[in-house]
N, C-alpha and C positions, 0 to 999 in steps of 0.2 A: 492576582487573577483568581477568583473563586470559579468553582465547577459546581454546575447542577447536574442532575439526571434529566435524561430525555423523557423518563416516565413519571417525572413530576412529583415523586412520593419519597425524595430522600433530602437530607437537609445539606447545603452547599458545604464544600469541602475546599481544603487547599489542593494546589497542584501536586504536592508531594504525597498527599493522603491519595488521591486520585491515581497517580502513577503506580502506587504500589497494591491498591486495591484492583485495578483494572475494571471490573464492573461495579455499578453502584450497587448499594445495597437492596434497592427495589428492582433490580434486574435491567435498569436502564444503561444507557451508556452517558459517561461524562462528557460534557462540553462546556466550554466558556459561557459563563452567566451572561456576559456581553462582551462584544469586540469593539472597542473604540479605535478609530482609523489612525494610522499615522498621520501626521501633518503633512499638508502639500510639500513644504519645505524638505521634511525628511525624506519623503519618496523622490522628490526631483533630484535630491543629493545623491541618490543610489544609481543614476544613470551611468552606465559604463562600468560598474562596480561588479567584481567578482563574487562567486557564490559564498564564500565565508563573511565577506563584509554585508552582504544582504541577510545572512543567516543571523548574524550577530545582531544587525539593527532590528530584526522582526523578533528575535529571541529575547532581547533586553526589553522592547516594547511590551510583550507578552509576560515575561517572567522575570524581569529585572527587580521587582518589589520583594521576589519571594526566594530568589537563589542568588548566591554571590557571583559576582561577575567573573571571577576565575572559574567557577563551575561552569557557568554557561559556557564560556570560550572554550574551554576544553570540549564539552560536548558537541558543540558546533563543529568544532575543528575535526572531532573524530567522526561526525556525521558527513561532512563534505570535503574530506581529505582526500579525494581523489578526483579526477577529471569530469567534467560536466560539459563537454562540447555541445554547441548549438551549431548544427550542420544545415546550411541552406540546399534547398534541393529545388530548383527554379526560383522565379522571381518573387513569390509572395509565400512559399511554405519552407518550414523549418522543422528539423528533428532535434529535440532535446535528448541527448542520449544519457540516461541515468543508470546506465548498466556498466559502468567501469569500477565499481567496487569490489570488494573481495568475493562476492558470490555472483557477480554480473547480473543485478537485478536492482531495480529502483527500490526495492525493500530494504537495501543495505543503509540507506539514508536513516531512515526512522528507527532501525533496529539498532544502528550503532549508537545514536543518540539517546534512545532509550536505557541500552547496556550501561553507557559511561555514567548516565546520571544515577542509576540504580547503584552501581557500584560505589559512587561517590556518596551517596546520601543513605544508604543503608548501614545503620549504626550497630544494630544488636539485634537479638531473636534468634529464631531456627533459621536453617539455610531456606533460601527462596526456591520454590519450584516454579519455573516460567513455563506455562500451559499454552501452545500454540496451535490451531488449526490451519492447514494449509493446501491451498488449491495448486501449489507449484513453487513458489519463489520464496514466499515468507517463511517456510520451515528452514530453510538453508540459510537464509539472512541472519534470522534470530539465533540458531543454533551457532553459527560463526561469531556473532557479535558477544554472544554471553561466553563463549567457551574460554576457558582458562580464568574466569572471574572466580575470587574466593566465594565460598558459602553459596553456591548457585548452582541448579541443574535445569536441565530443559527437558520438555516433554512435547513431542511434535505428532500431531494426529494428522493423517493423509489419506485420502480415498484410493483404496489399492487398485492399481492399474489406471489411475486417471491422472497422473503426472508423469512427466517424461523420466526415462532412466537416469539423465544428467542430473535434472533437479533432485530426483530421489536420494542419488548418492551424495549429494551435498549435505544430506542431514542423517544418512544411515551409516556411514562411514567414519563417525568422529570419536567413538569411544563411549566410556561409561559414564560421562557427564551429561549425554544426550541419550534419551530414550526416543525411538522412533516407534509409532503403532499405526499399523496398518488397518483402516476400519472398511469393513464390507459394506459400502455405500457410496454416497456423493459426498461433496465438499459440505453441504448444508448439514448432513448427518455429523460431521466431525464438528462442525461449528454448535450445533446443538449440544453435543456431549461437552464441549468446553464450557460451555454455559451452565449447562446443568451441575458440572462439577464446581462451579463457582457458587452455585446456590446449596450445595450440599456442606452443611456446617461441620461434619466430621472430616470430610476431605480438606476443606478450605483450613481448619484449624491444625490438622496434622501435617498439611505440606506446606504452609504459608505460601498459598498459591498467589500468584498474578499472572496477568496475560499481557502477550506481546503482540496479538493480532491488532489490527486498527481498531477493534473495540478499546484498546487502551489509548487514552488521550496522548499519553506519552510517545506512541509510535505514530500518531498520526499530525500532531502539530508542527514537527521538524518537515513536513513535507510540504507546509507552506513556503518554505524558504526557497525551493527551487523555482516556483512561480514567479517570485520576484527577481531572482537571478536571471531567468529566461527574458523577463521584460527589460532589465536593466541591460543585458548585453545586446539586446536589438537596439535600444536606444531609439527608437522610433516614436513618432507623434501620430501616426495612422492608428485605426482601430485594431485590436489585438484580439485574436480568437484562439483559444486553446481547446485542443482535442483531447479528451483523456480515455484511453482504453479502461473500460470498468468492469469489476467482478463484484467486489464485496463494496464498493464504493468509496472506500477512505480516501483515495487518490482524489476523487471528485470533491469529497466533502473539504478537502484541504484547499483545493483551488476555490472553492466558494468562499471559505473562510477568507483567504488571502484577498478576494474582492472586496468582502466586508470590511477588511483592514486598509482599503483603499488603491489595491493594486490596480493600475488603470488597464483593465480588461475589458474590452466590448462585450464578450460572450464566452461562454463554456459550452462545448458540446460532449455529451457523454457517449462513447461509442462502445456498442456491445455486439455479441454475436446473436446466435439463435436465442439466448436467455435474455428476453427483452422487457422485463416486467417494469423497469424504470422508464424505457423510452415508452411504453404502452401507457404507464400511469400520466406521463406528461402529456400524451396525446388524449387520452380519454377522461382523465381524472378518477380512474379507478385502479387502485393496486391490488393485485392478485397474486401473491407469492405461489409458486408451483414447482414442482420437482424440476431439476435443472437437466438439462440436454447436453451430451457430450459433443463437442465440437474440437475442431483443430486449436482453437485458442482456448486451451483446457483452463488456464488459470482464472478464466471470467465464466466458468461454467458454474455459475451462482443463480439459485432459483429465489432466493428470500435473503437480499443484501442487508446485512444488518446497519450500515451507515446511512441508509435511506432515513433512519429515524433523526439522525443529527442532521441531516440536510431539511427535513420537515420543520424540525425545531429552530433551525437557523432562520427560517422564513416563516416562524409561527404559522405554519399549515397554510399559508398563502398561495395557492397554487398559481394564481395569475401572475404575483411578484416573481415566484420561481421560474415561470415560463418566460419572463421577462429577461432573463440573463442566461437560462439554460435551455438547450434543445437536446434531442435524442435521436439516435439512430442505430438501427440494428443490419447486420451484415451476414450473409451466409457463407460457408466454407467455400463455396466454389467463387463467390467474390473474393474471399480472403487470399486465395491462390492465385487468382488473376491479378490482384493488386501486388503482391510480392513479385510476380514475374514482369509485369509492366514496369514497376519502379527499378526492378533490377536491369531491364534492358534500356530505359531511357536514361537512368542516372547512374548505373554501375554500382547502385546501393542496396544492401541485403537487409529487409525488414525480416523481424521475427513474426509470427501469425497475429500476435496481439497488437504489435504497432502498425501492421498493415491494416487492420480494423479501426484503428484511430486516424490513419492516413486516408481511408475511404472517407469517414466523417468528416475529416477536415476539407478534403476535396469538396463534399458537398456543401458545406457551411460556407466555404469562401466563394461558390459559384454565385450565391446570392448577396455576397458583399464585396464587390469590384474594388471597394475602398480599403479593405482591410487586409493585414498580414496574419498568418497562422502559425502556431507551434503545435506539433503533435509530440506526446510524452512518450518516448521509447521506453519501454518497461524492462526488457530483458536482451541479452545478446542472443542473435540468432542460432548460434551454435548449440545453445540449450534445448533446441527443437530441430536439430539436425536433420533428420530424416523427412520432416515435412516440409523444411525449407529446401533442402536440395531438390526434392521431387517437384517443387513449384518453380523453381528457377532454372533447373536443368544445369546446375553447376555445384561443385564443391563449396562447403562453408568453412574456412579457417576457425580452427578450434583454439583457444587460448590455452597456453601450458597448464594453468592451474586448474582448468575445467577437465582437460584430458586425463590429468594425474589422478583423478578421482576413479578412474574407471579401473585400477589396478589394486584398489582397496577393498577389504571384505566389508560387504553390506550385512547390516544386522537390522532386524524389527520383529515386532510382535505383531501378531494377527487377532484381530477381535471382530465379533458382530457389533453392530451399533447399539451397543447396550451399556448404560451406566454403570450396572452392576460390575460388568466386565472389565469397563475401563478402571473403575476404582481398584478392582482386584489387582489388575496388573501394575497400576502406577504406586499403589500402596505398598505392595511387595517389593517392587524396584526400590523405593526409596526407603524401605524398612522401617514404615510408619505404621 
């Protein structure tokens, strides 16, 4: 599989080169040059299959001509080696719980796949510096996935005061291999700084930089696996709608890629909060990135989502074709709290605020599709947003042991303004570069 840049000004590269580069030389995002669908027989053979079997089928189809099967199998098992239950809530709605990994967030899937591959494929050269911007769960997932790997260090940028305390402790309590940097700004500032570091030749050379955000194709591709897993476990012939809580839109891009690979999904819905630039684009045809607005579903507070470039490239900029399989919706904090309370009262089920937004979007989508079943991707354990959830449902949230343990560890991070010079100074000094 060859990878090309969404900007269109870089030569195609192999998956291995794209994995370690992170960002394309022209500043674009790597994506597959083409996606050839699995055969109808291959897809039908996955009915009823578990996550690892689905993941291996997709991984071999995409990467089997470049990576040894033993390496691929190791990475898939690392990425999907925890439960991914599909919970029915009502006759036509299901919740795919993607939060049973080490850091209790869906980001564990992509981060662990990527960490495993990098550790297996890195042969020589200076230690890698994995740099990542987080609006909540990515930082913890990446830090844990790379923790303990030889010749690897992690830098996590986060918007100070805009991630939950439990999320923050997952990447500020891990020791010297992980540097946490609090940026006085929004997630979009953190993302801008990461991209600027990649464009800085001195930093890139001195630090052997790579990224583990969804701007890295190695983080995004494994997210395709669980779309096939959900469809396979449902094993239904009715139309299927996926609702995807969306911030930087990597998860949605993976779902659209899954559909291009032959996933029998009737449609996808992007579920956002007040940061609705993509639903607005789908509605009006005009894309106008803007400063993000703070909400209860903070991991989705993104005003300039990077992965929209991949989505547009996937559809050759054809908005009409994109609208044929994707719709958008946006929900307020008041809507979100009401949904959490209603689902808890009606089903005894606890949603985190991001999954609640996805639930609302799926309800709306299915109201117009009485023949369809739906799946909402549950992105994080509700205990990561304990205060918000408990206020909404009027009941306590059980806290998993691993998450509670982080509360007793010392938290360490550096503070900087949203300045490339300040970031370079902090990171280069920490790395001894």
